C-alpha positions in Angstrom: -166.8 24.0 -72.0 -166.2 22.3 -68.6 -162.5 21.7 -69.5 -162.2 25.3 -70.7 -163.6 26.6 -67.4 -161.1 24.4 -65.5 -158.2 25.6 -67.5 -159.4 29.2 -67.0 -159.5 28.7 -63.2 -156.1 27.1 -63.2 -154.6 30.0 -65.2 -156.3 32.5 -62.9 -154.8 30.7 -59.8 -151.3 30.7 -61.3 -151.6 34.5 -62.3 -152.8 35.2 -58.7 -149.8 33.3 -57.2 -147.3 35.3 -59.5 -149.0 38.5 -58.4 -148.8 37.6 -54.7 -145.2 36.3 -55.2 -145.8 32.9 -53.7 -142.6 31.5 -52.1 -141.2 28.4 -53.9 -142.4 25.7 -51.5 -146.1 26.9 -52.1 -145.8 26.4 -55.8 -145.6 22.6 -55.2 -148.7 22.7 -53.1 -150.5 24.9 -55.6 -149.6 22.5 -58.5 -150.8 19.5 -56.5 -154.0 21.2 -55.7 -154.7 22.0 -59.3 -153.6 18.5 -60.5 -155.9 16.9 -57.9 -158.8 19.2 -59.0 -158.2 17.9 -62.5 -158.4 14.3 -61.3 -161.6 15.0 -59.5 -163.1 16.7 -62.5 -162.1 13.9 -64.8 -163.8 11.4 -62.6 -166.9 13.4 -61.6 -167.3 16.0 -64.3 -169.9 15.5 -67.1 -169.2 18.4 -69.5 -171.4 16.9 -72.2 -174.6 17.4 -70.2 -176.7 20.4 -71.2 -176.9 23.4 -68.9 -179.7 23.3 -66.3 -180.9 25.1 -63.4 -179.3 23.9 -60.1 -181.2 21.5 -58.0 -180.9 21.2 -54.3 -178.8 18.3 -53.2 -180.4 15.3 -51.6 -179.3 14.3 -48.1 -177.4 11.3 -49.5 -176.4 12.7 -52.9 -173.3 10.7 -53.7 -170.5 11.0 -56.3 -171.2 7.7 -57.7 -173.2 8.6 -60.8 -170.1 8.7 -63.0 -168.9 5.5 -61.5 -172.2 3.8 -62.2 -172.1 5.1 -65.8 -168.6 3.8 -66.4 -169.3 0.5 -64.7 -172.2 0.2 -67.2 -169.7 0.5 -70.0 -167.4 -2.0 -68.3 -169.8 -4.7 -67.3 -172.9 -3.9 -69.5 -176.2 -2.3 -68.4 -178.6 -5.3 -68.7 -179.0 -8.8 -67.2 -179.0 -10.2 -63.7 -175.6 -8.7 -62.6 -176.7 -5.2 -63.7 -180.0 -5.5 -61.8 -178.1 -6.6 -58.7 -175.7 -3.7 -58.9 -178.7 -1.3 -59.4 -180.3 -2.5 -56.3 -177.1 -2.2 -54.3 -176.5 1.3 -55.6 -180.0 2.4 -54.7 -179.6 1.1 -51.1 -176.2 2.7 -50.7 -177.6 6.1 -51.9 -180.4 5.9 -49.5 -177.9 5.3 -46.7 -178.5 1.6 -46.2 -175.0 0.4 -47.1 -175.4 -2.5 -44.7 -178.3 -4.0 -46.8 -176.2 -3.4 -49.9 -173.4 -5.4 -48.5 -175.8 -8.2 -47.6 -177.1 -8.3 -51.1 -173.7 -8.6 -52.6 -172.6 -11.2 -50.0 -175.7 -13.2 -51.2 -174.6 -12.7 -54.8 -171.2 -13.9 -54.4 -172.5 -16.9 -52.3 -174.7 -17.9 -55.2 -172.0 -17.3 -57.8 -168.7 -17.5 -56.1 -166.6 -17.3 -59.3 -168.2 -14.0 -60.6 -165.6 -11.3 -61.1 -168.2 -8.5 -61.2 -169.9 -9.6 -58.0 -166.7 -9.8 -56.1 -165.8 -6.4 -57.5 -169.0 -4.8 -56.5 -168.8 -6.5 -53.0 -165.4 -4.7 -52.6 -167.1 -1.3 -53.7 -170.0 -1.6 -51.3 -167.8 -2.8 -48.4 -165.5 0.2 -49.0 -168.5 2.5 -49.0 -169.9 0.8 -45.9 -166.6 1.3 -44.0 -166.7 5.1 -44.9 -164.1 5.0 -47.6 -161.6 2.9 -45.6 -160.0 0.0 -47.2 -161.0 -2.6 -44.5 -159.6 -6.2 -44.6 -163.0 -7.4 -45.9 -162.9 -5.0 -48.8 -159.3 -5.9 -49.6 -160.3 -9.6 -49.6 -163.2 -9.0 -51.9 -161.0 -7.0 -54.4 -158.2 -9.6 -54.2 -160.6 -12.3 -54.9 -162.0 -10.5 -57.9 -158.4 -10.0 -59.3 -157.5 -13.6 -58.8 -160.7 -14.8 -60.6 -160.2 -12.1 -63.3 -156.5 -11.9 -63.7 -157.0 -10.7 -67.4 -160.1 -8.5 -66.7 -159.5 -4.7 -66.3 -162.7 -4.4 -64.1 -161.4 -5.4 -60.7 -158.1 -3.6 -61.2 -159.8 -0.4 -62.1 -162.3 -0.4 -59.2 -159.8 -1.4 -56.6 -157.5 1.4 -57.8 -160.4 3.8 -57.5 -161.0 2.7 -54.0 -157.3 3.1 -53.0 -157.3 6.5 -54.6 -160.3 7.6 -52.4 -158.6 6.1 -49.4 -155.4 8.3 -50.2 -153.0 5.6 -51.4 -152.2 7.2 -54.8 -149.2 5.0 -55.4 -151.2 1.7 -55.1 -154.0 3.2 -57.1 -151.7 4.0 -60.0 -150.3 0.6 -60.1 -153.7 -1.0 -60.3 -155.0 1.6 -62.9 -151.9 1.0 -65.1 -152.6 -2.7 -64.9 -156.3 -2.0 -65.8 -155.2 0.0 -68.8 -152.8 -2.7 -70.0 -155.7 -5.2 -69.9 -158.1 -2.9 -71.7 -158.6 -3.6 -75.4 -157.3 -0.9 -77.7 -160.8 -0.5 -79.3 -162.8 -0.5 -76.0 -165.2 2.5 -75.7 -164.1 3.0 -72.1 -160.3 3.0 -72.8 -160.1 6.8 -73.1 -161.7 7.3 -69.8 -159.2 5.0 -68.1 -156.3 6.5 -70.0 -157.4 10.0 -68.8 -157.6 9.0 -65.2 -154.2 7.4 -65.3 -152.7 10.5 -66.9 -154.2 12.9 -64.3 -153.2 10.7 -61.5 -149.6 10.7 -62.7 -149.6 14.4 -62.9 -151.0 14.8 -59.5 -148.4 12.4 -58.1 -145.6 14.3 -59.8 -146.8 17.6 -58.4 -146.7 16.0 -54.9 -143.3 14.6 -55.5 -144.3 11.0 -55.2 
């Protein structure tokens, strides 16, 4: 139903634009906005959840639940690494991103060849730097890709960070590489395919 509602809103927006006789340059902007909305819904939307009464948002309610769920599919939900990620996520959600970074620095210090740890360090550094791709975050992601050259995980999450930072072209390159490295029968492959497709559409709309 979520996708049907999204399509209905898009159709309504297009119909309104026709009725208002939008000038041609504004059609590109409208298309880009709709495409970006689709990207956001594909990443954050959870249409399989049952309906429920709305809950008041918490002070630090983040958009990372879908990210955590997908990461669980990519990396597994149990074991020492998963526990470390859970602790870092809880701290980040509570606003203590500095401690989350310290936890992951300790993790990579103890296991310097762990692709998941370096990837998560990049994630928490990016969040700590307020969605800016700092040199430290870039280093962590680059190290993860070097160690996991055939692993889709670091490519996907670095691409996500670049997308949030506004560099869609770099995000697309990384996501396409992640898709190439993802096994055809992997449960998470459709999720990555969908995000690549929607990002492509958004970039076409924006003329990139």
